[in-house]
C-alpha positions, -999 to 999 in steps of 0.1 A, spaced: -85 686 -187 -55 676 -203 -45 692 -229 -51 672 -255 -79 666 -277 -98 628 -277 -87 610 -313 -117 592 -314 -154 595 -306 -168 565 -284 -203 561 -273 -211 564 -237 -219 531 -236 -190 513 -253 -164 537 -231 -186 530 -202 -181 492 -200 -141 496 -215 -134 517 -185 -155 492 -159 -133 466 -177 -102 486 -172 -111 492 -132 -119 455 -131 -84 446 -140 -66 469 -120 -86 459 -88 -78 422 -94 -40 430 -93 -38 454 -64 -69 438 -43 -65 399 -57 -26 397 -65 -12 424 -38 7 435 -67 21 475 -63 -4 499 -81 25 507 -109 23 473 -126 -16 471 -131 -13 507 -141 15 498 -168 -9 468 -180 -36 494 -184 -13 517 -206 -5 485 -226 -46 479 -227 -48 513 -237 -26 513 -264 -39 481 -279 -72 498 -281 -64 532 -294 -42 513 -320 -74 493 -332 -99 524 -335 -69 536 -359 -52 560 -336 -16 567 -346 11 559 -319 23 595 -323 -7 609 -311 -11 581 -279 23 592 -273 12 623 -271 -16 617 -247 8 600 -223 32 623 -221 8 656 -222 -11 638 -194 24 633 -175 34 671 -183 1 680 -156 19 664 -132 52 682 -128 45 704 -108 39 682 -81 71 661 -90 94 691 -81 74 698 -49 74 655 -43 114 661 -43 113 690 -17 93 674 3 116 646 6 146 665 14 127 687 36 117 660 59 149 650 63 164 684 66 137 687 93 150 658 115 186 668 107 178 704 125 156 686 152 124 700 144 103 670 134 119 656 170 109 685 190 77 684 174 72 648 187 84 653 219 63 681 225 35 661 218 41 634 240 43 659 268 6 665 266 -2 628 264 -12 623 301 -48 629 313 -86 614 309 -93 620 274 -74 592 264 -94 589 228 -91 629 222 -52 630 229 -47 603 210 -69 622 179 -52 657 185 -15 644 186 -17 622 157 -28 650 141 -4 671 152 21 651 141 11 638 108 10 677 98 47 681 113 50 643 88 27 647 63 28 618 60 -5 597 76 14 560 66 45 573 90 25 586 114 7 552 117 36 534 114 55 553 144 30 569 167 -2 549 163 20 518 172 30 533 204 -3 545 213 -17 510 205 5 498 228 -7 526 255 -41 509 244 -30 478 257 -17 488 290 -46 507 299 -72 483 286 -90 511 264 -106 499 231 -83 486 203 -111 496 182 -116 532 191 -74 542 197 -73 530 166 -103 550 151 -89 581 167 -52 572 147 -63 566 119 -86 601 122 -54 622 133 -30 607 110 -55 617 77 -63 651 94 -25 656 93 -24 642 59 -51 667 43 -33 696 64 3 690 60 17 712 29 43 682 32 21 657 19 22 642 -16 -16 641 -18 -22 676 -6 3 686 -32 -10 663 -56 -47 677 -53 -36 712 -55 -9 708 -84 -35 687 -106 -64 717 -106 -38 743 -106 -42 756 -70 -14 772 -51 -10 747 -23 -11 773 5 -41 785 -6 -56 749 -11 -50 743 25 -64 774 38 -96 764 15 -101 724 30 -96 740 64 -136 754 60 -146 718 59 -117 698 74 -119 725 110 -157 715 113 -148 676 109 -118 680 135 -138 695 163 -169 670 159 -143 644 162 -128 656 190 -157 663 208 -170 628 201 -132 612 211 -139 632 245 -169 616 250 -158 579 244 -126 583 261 -121 562 292 -119 574 330 -85 559 333 -51 579 335 -23 574 315 11 575 331 35 597 320 58 571 321 44 550 294 57 578 270 90 589 288 112 565 269 103 579 238 110 613 251 145 604 264 152 588 234 142 619 214 166 638 237 191 620 237 194 621 196 212 653 206 188 668 177 164 692 193 177 726 202 159 761 208 165 768 172 146 739 161 119 755 159 128 783 131 125 763 101 86 755 115 83 796 122 98 804 90 72 779 70 45 797 89 54 833 80 62 820 45 23 803 43 10 839 56 29 859 30 13 835 7 48 828 -8 48 800 -38 52 768 -18 83 757 -39 100 786 -24 89 783 11 98 743 9 133 752 -5 140 777 17 124 759 50 151 731 40 179 753 34 180 769 65 172 740 85 201 720 70 222 748 81 209 749 117 221 704 113 253 718 100 258 742 127 245 724 158 256 685 151 291 673 138 278 665 104 302 663 73 298 683 42 290 651 19 271 630 48 250 664 44 238 656 7 239 619 16 206 630 38 192 651 13 192 623 -13 190 591 10 174 607 41 184 606 81 192 575 93 189 579 135 207 551 159 192 562 193 191 526 208 156 526 207 141 515 179 108 529 178 123 559 175 149 548 153 121 542 131 107 574 135 134 597 127 147 573 99 126 590 68 129 614 44 156 622 15 145 622 -24 150 584 -25 122 580 -7 92 603 -34 108 577 -61 78 554 -53 50 582 -49 70 602 -81 70 569 -110 36 560 -94 19 599 -103 34 601 -139 22 564 -147 -11 578 -131 -12 606 -152 2 587 -187 -27 564 -180 -52 594 -177 -36 609 -210 -46 579 -228 -79 576 -216 -86 614 -224 -68 607 -262 -83 577 -269 -121 589 -259 -132 572 -228 -131 601 -200 -147 628 -226 -177 603 -232 -183 599 -201 -178 634 -192 -201 648 -212 -224 625 -201 -222 639 -168 -221 671 -179 -253 670 -194 -270 655 -167 -253 674 -137 -264 716 -135 -266 724 -99 -237 728 -75 -248 705 -51 -251 678 -74 -214 687 -95 -199 687 -59 -217 653 -46 -209 637 -82 -173 647 -71 -172 630 -40 -191 601 -50 -168 593 -79 -133 600 -56 -148 574 -31 -161 547 -59 -126 548 -76 -112 542 -37 -138 515 -34 -130 501 -67 -93 502 -73 -81 508 -35 -59 534 -49 -60 571 -32 -34 590 -60 -54 576 -89 -91 586 -70 -74 623 -66 -61 622 -107 -91 605 -125 -115 625 -109 -94 656 -107 -92 655 -147 -128 642 -152 -148 672 -130 -123 700 -139 -142 711 -170 -176 707 -156 -162 734 -124 -150 758 -152 -184 754 -166 -205 756 -136 -186 787 -125 -169 768 -94 -138 777 -83 -108 757 -88 -100 751 -52 -133 740 -44 -129 706 -63 -94 702 -52 -111 706 -15 -136 679 -26 -109 654 -40 -91 656 -2 -122 653 17 -137 622 -3 -106 610 -18 -75 608 6 -95 601 37 -115 577 22 -86 552 11 -85 538 49 -115 529 53 -115 501 26 -106 473 35 -84 460 3 -70 495 -1 -32 503 -2 -35 526 32 -61 499 43 -39 468 42 -7 486 55 -28 502 86 -49 474 99 -11 452 94 8 478 117 -17 482 142 -29 445 147 -65 461 139 -91 448 113 -104 476 88 -138 469 96 -130 472 133 -118 508 132 -139 519 105 -172 528 126 -149 550 149 -127 566 122 -151 595 125 -131 624 109 -124 603 79 -162 594 78 -172 631 84 -153 647 59 -170 638 26 -206 647 43 -196 678 54 -181 690 20 -215 677 1 -231 699 27 -205 729 22 -212 727 -15 -242 743 -19 -224 770 -7 -195 767 -28 -181 800 -45 -182 811 -79 -150 816 -95 -156 851 -108 -120 867 -97 -106 831 -88 -68 842 -86 -60 810 -75 -71 789 -109 
């Protein structure tokens, strides 16, 4: 919970009604006007400040609530800076290009939907961004589906499933870092724990995509243009695998995420300087603004033109605003009042896990924003998990299983609108075939009854 006590005692009815009004306002701006989530959250902050002043809470206390709320996300903010640098440096070293090129080498065969799911999952892990994966490799696979008369809806469902598997399991993912940071769980411990529910969902989804795959064979020529363009960049070298190897080693030895990401970024940058004719100044420009590719093949240019600190500022600003908003929800007594009622009714472990999942899904549906789903649900249930003797990583796992992967299944959500636009397939068309996203919250609820107790939990 935020390290600030509520300055006002509200009845459950008053807190709940005001909370619903806030959600409705935010939903209207995000869904109705298509506004970036920053604006409605900032308006929500204004409304909460006015509400607090009416309740005779001093502005100093309200400001303290905002600041303390924002402080809880500073660990994630510093990781986000490093993630931006890591992505650009991994492109510079050829690590991301070689991973993508290798993935395309396996794209032939009759199990088309299973291949699409697997490759987007691998590339999603390497990129750490579901939307980037969908907008690049996803678009390529949709084109292949057109050429082979495969189902666009199933192909889109496989793309979304694979991309959000990557979003959950990648140490580069902003939602993965946010979920682990918000409940104070080490990043790699979080990834290890969510594999308990993520791997079964992956296996089941893979089998279903295998069964649904058509009997047509994908011609290697359909992916050669991507591979040739990637090779033509001159970025790919045998040393391109070294940053990935270092990151795997850091993960194995449980080195803190900040140090791991920093070391792999420095190694990747050094390799880029050794193998490519890039000036000292341009190297640091790439760290800030990202890598800009110029291959003569626009899809690959889009694939490799990304990264840098600048690319993370949207996410960082949104996280800080959302956490400040959450801090005001606590200091005004709104969340504590609702939380107390929930705590009085939830006693069994399975019901706590199910309520967490339902809350994360509900915020996604009502607001359409996965960051708020993770932030608000995490802060609401954190103390309840401690009281029930559940490990913090059980909460971070549920946040990912029911928060991160549900957003692309909501037609008016940030991810849903983006994906439907870039793939040309409506959310309601691919929703029944996004098996991984549909299975994740179900498996986490089933698995929740066996969640371990918090005793001797060193990750907390």
